[in-house]
C-alpha positions in Angstrom: 0.0 0.0 0.0 1.4 3.4 -1.0 1.8 6.2 1.5 1.3 9.9 0.8 4.2 12.2 0.4 4.8 15.9 -0.6 4.1 15.2 -4.2 0.5 14.1 -3.5 -2.2 16.7 -4.2 -3.4 18.6 -1.1 -7.2 18.8 -0.5 -8.5 22.3 -0.3 -9.8 21.9 3.2 -6.3 20.8 4.4 -4.4 23.6 2.7 -5.1 26.3 5.3 -4.2 24.2 8.3 -0.9 23.1 6.6 0.0 26.7 5.8 -0.8 27.8 9.4 1.4 25.0 10.8 4.2 26.0 8.4 4.0 29.6 9.5 4.3 28.6 13.2 7.6 26.8 12.4 9.2 29.6 10.5 11.6 31.9 12.3 10.6 35.3 11.1 12.6 38.3 12.3 10.7 41.2 13.8 9.6 43.8 11.3 11.7 47.0 11.2 10.1 50.3 12.2 8.0 51.9 9.4 10.3 54.9 9.1 13.4 52.7 8.7 11.6 50.5 6.1 10.6 53.6 4.1 14.1 54.9 4.1 15.5 51.6 3.0 13.0 51.2 0.2 13.7 54.8 -1.1 17.4 54.2 -1.0 17.0 51.0 -2.9 14.9 52.6 -5.6 17.2 55.6 -6.0 20.2 53.2 -6.3 18.3 51.2 -9.0 17.7 54.4 -11.0 21.3 55.5 -10.7 22.5 52.2 -12.3 19.8 51.8 -15.0 21.3 52.1 -18.5 24.8 52.7 -17.2 28.0 50.6 -17.0 30.8 52.1 -14.9 34.3 52.0 -16.4 33.4 49.2 -18.8 32.3 48.1 -22.2 29.6 45.7 -23.5 30.5 42.9 -25.9 28.0 40.2 -26.9 25.8 40.7 -23.9 28.7 40.7 -21.5 30.2 43.6 -19.6 34.1 43.9 -19.4 35.2 45.9 -16.4 38.1 47.4 -18.3 40.7 46.6 -15.6 43.7 44.4 -15.9 42.7 40.8 -16.2 39.6 41.8 -17.9 37.0 40.2 -15.8 33.8 39.5 -17.6 30.4 39.5 -16.1 26.9 39.3 -17.6 24.9 42.5 -18.0 22.3 42.9 -15.3 18.8 41.8 -16.3 16.3 44.5 -17.0 14.3 45.7 -14.0 11.1 47.6 -14.4 10.9 51.1 -13.0 8.9 51.6 -9.8 6.0 53.2 -11.8 5.9 50.3 -14.2 6.0 47.8 -11.3 3.2 49.6 -9.5 1.0 49.6 -12.6 1.6 45.9 -13.1 0.6 45.2 -9.6 -2.6 47.2 -10.0 -3.5 45.4 -13.2 -2.9 42.0 -11.5 -5.0 42.9 -8.5 -7.8 44.1 -10.8 -7.7 40.7 -12.7 -7.7 38.7 -9.4 -10.5 40.7 -7.9 -12.6 40.4 -11.0 -12.0 36.6 -11.3 -14.3 35.7 -8.4 -17.8 36.8 -7.2 -16.2 37.7 -3.9 -13.6 39.9 -5.6 -16.2 41.6 -7.7 -18.3 42.3 -4.7 -15.3 44.0 -3.0 -14.8 46.4 -5.9 -16.7 49.7 -5.5 -16.9 52.1 -8.5 -17.8 55.7 -7.9 -19.7 58.0 -10.4 -20.0 61.7 -9.6 -22.5 63.6 -11.7 -24.5 66.8 -11.2 -24.0 66.9 -7.4 -24.7 63.2 -6.9 -22.1 60.6 -5.9 -23.1 57.1 -6.8 -21.3 54.1 -5.3 -21.8 51.0 -7.4 -20.9 47.6 -5.9 -20.6 46.3 -2.3 -23.9 47.9 -1.2 -25.3 46.6 2.1 -28.9 45.9 3.0 -31.4 48.7 2.2 -32.1 51.0 5.1 -35.2 50.6 7.2 -37.3 52.9 9.3 -39.0 56.2 8.7 -36.6 58.8 7.2 -36.3 62.2 8.9 -36.6 65.5 7.1 -33.6 67.2 5.5 -31.7 69.8 7.6 -33.9 72.9 8.0 -36.6 71.5 5.8 -39.9 73.5 5.8 -43.0 73.8 3.6 -43.3 76.9 1.4 -45.0 78.1 -1.6 -43.5 77.8 -5.1 -42.9 81.6 -5.2 -41.2 81.6 -1.8 -39.0 78.6 -2.9 -37.9 80.6 -5.9 -36.9 83.6 -3.7 -35.1 81.4 -1.2 -33.2 78.9 -3.5 -29.6 79.5 -4.5 -30.5 78.6 -8.1 -33.4 79.1 -10.5 -36.2 76.6 -9.7 -37.7 74.8 -12.7 -41.1 73.1 -13.0 -41.8 70.3 -15.5 -44.7 71.4 -17.7 -45.7 67.7 -18.0 -46.7 67.7 -14.3 -48.1 71.2 -13.8 -48.0 73.0 -10.5 -46.6 70.9 -7.6 -49.0 69.7 -4.8 -46.3 70.5 -2.2 -43.0 72.4 -2.1 -40.2 72.1 0.5 -37.0 74.1 1.0 -34.1 72.7 3.0 -30.6 73.5 4.2 -30.8 77.3 3.7 -32.1 77.1 0.2 -29.6 74.5 -1.1 -32.4 72.0 -1.9 -35.9 72.5 -3.2 -38.2 69.5 -3.4 -41.3 69.5 -5.5 -44.0 66.8 -4.8 -46.9 65.4 -6.8 -48.8 62.2 -5.9 -46.2 59.4 -6.3 -43.6 61.7 -7.7 -40.7 63.5 -6.1 -38.4 66.0 -7.8 -35.3 67.3 -5.9 -33.5 70.4 -7.3 -30.2 71.5 -6.0 -26.9 73.3 -6.9 -25.1 70.6 -8.9 -22.0 72.4 -9.9 -19.4 72.0 -7.1 -20.1 69.9 -3.9 -21.7 66.5 -3.5 -25.3 66.9 -2.4 -26.6 63.3 -2.5 -24.8 60.0 -2.0 -26.3 56.8 -3.3 -25.3 53.2 -2.5 -26.1 50.7 -5.3 -25.5 47.1 -5.9 -25.2 46.0 -9.5 -26.2 46.7 -12.3 -24.5 50.0 -13.2 -26.8 52.9 -13.9 -27.9 53.4 -17.5 -26.9 56.5 -19.4 -29.8 58.5 -20.9 -28.6 60.1 -24.1 -31.5 62.4 -24.6 -30.7 64.1 -21.3 -27.0 63.3 -20.8 -28.2 61.9 -17.5 -28.3 58.5 -15.6 -31.2 56.2 -14.8 -31.0 54.0 -11.7 -33.4 51.2 -12.1 -33.2 49.4 -8.7 -34.3 50.5 -5.2 -31.2 51.9 -3.3 -30.1 53.8 -0.3 -29.7 57.6 -0.6 -28.3 60.0 2.0 -27.9 63.7 2.1 -24.6 65.5 2.5 -25.1 68.6 4.6 -23.6 71.9 3.3 -22.0 72.5 6.7 -20.1 69.2 6.4 -20.0 66.3 8.9 -21.6 62.9 8.7 -24.2 62.2 5.9 -27.8 62.8 6.8 -29.9 59.7 7.6 -30.1 57.2 4.7 -33.5 56.3 3.2 -34.7 54.0 0.5 -35.2 55.6 -2.9 -37.0 54.0 -5.8 -35.9 54.0 -9.4 -34.5 57.5 -10.1 -33.5 59.7 -13.0 -30.6 62.1 -12.5 -29.7 64.9 -14.9 -28.6 68.5 -15.0 -30.6 71.4 -16.3 -28.2 74.4 -16.9 -26.4 74.5 -13.6 -29.1 72.8 -11.6 -28.9 69.2 -10.5 -32.2 67.2 -10.5 -33.2 63.8 -9.3 -36.7 62.5 -10.2 -38.1 59.6 -8.2 -41.3 57.7 -8.8 -42.1 57.3 -12.5 -40.8 54.5 -14.7 -38.0 55.3 -17.1 -40.0 56.4 -20.2 -42.3 58.6 -18.1 -39.3 60.0 -16.2 -37.6 61.0 -19.4 -40.7 62.6 -20.8 -41.1 64.6 -17.6 -37.5 65.6 -17.6 -37.6 66.9 -21.2 -40.5 69.2 -20.2 -38.5 71.0 -17.5 -38.3 74.7 -18.3 
């Protein structure tokens, strides 16, 4: 009867335990202080750059370097070494390939899209928030005329919906919310800072060519980023949403399906 040796395949469930046992037997010297390690790495990189493409006091013949001294010792030319920038790029590409090769890796990758004052994080989203959302900072009910006087931007109304049933102003006029039955339209300054943050799982939002905007088809978490800074305002669940920019104003329309949302958005004046 044959016995197993090191050449036999290792079952996946045994690999971790064997590696842990091997690690316990290895004598690993203590790690140097981070500052010493950084200086050593920098010195090594600078030394490599100083020697790249140069041969001191010598000549190259048929792939060999002659040192030019009496006796003429011959040594092989040093192998090519990538620059630190090339090496870093290669590592980044390798990590991207490895992460994308497994479902776990793909779930760990988060892509960020910033558009019209909205920051969208795609991938790695947690469970949808629960509970009753609280109002935005300083939110209050006003008339449409008062909202136009208070807002930091020109407030637009989609002609496809007519006059809103309710109007809210929040955060010192930074956000104006127009409400109709089953429809919410947030308008805000979408030129500089991030106003809303959205956490999505896959799929990636669809680009809407007619508007130059983005359509988010799935329910997702959305939080408000206060103008005074600090932690994001309480996250709530948002339904399918259309995001676009009208002149310098950012807009997010929540409630209708995609075709209806685009129709409404095109009627904004």
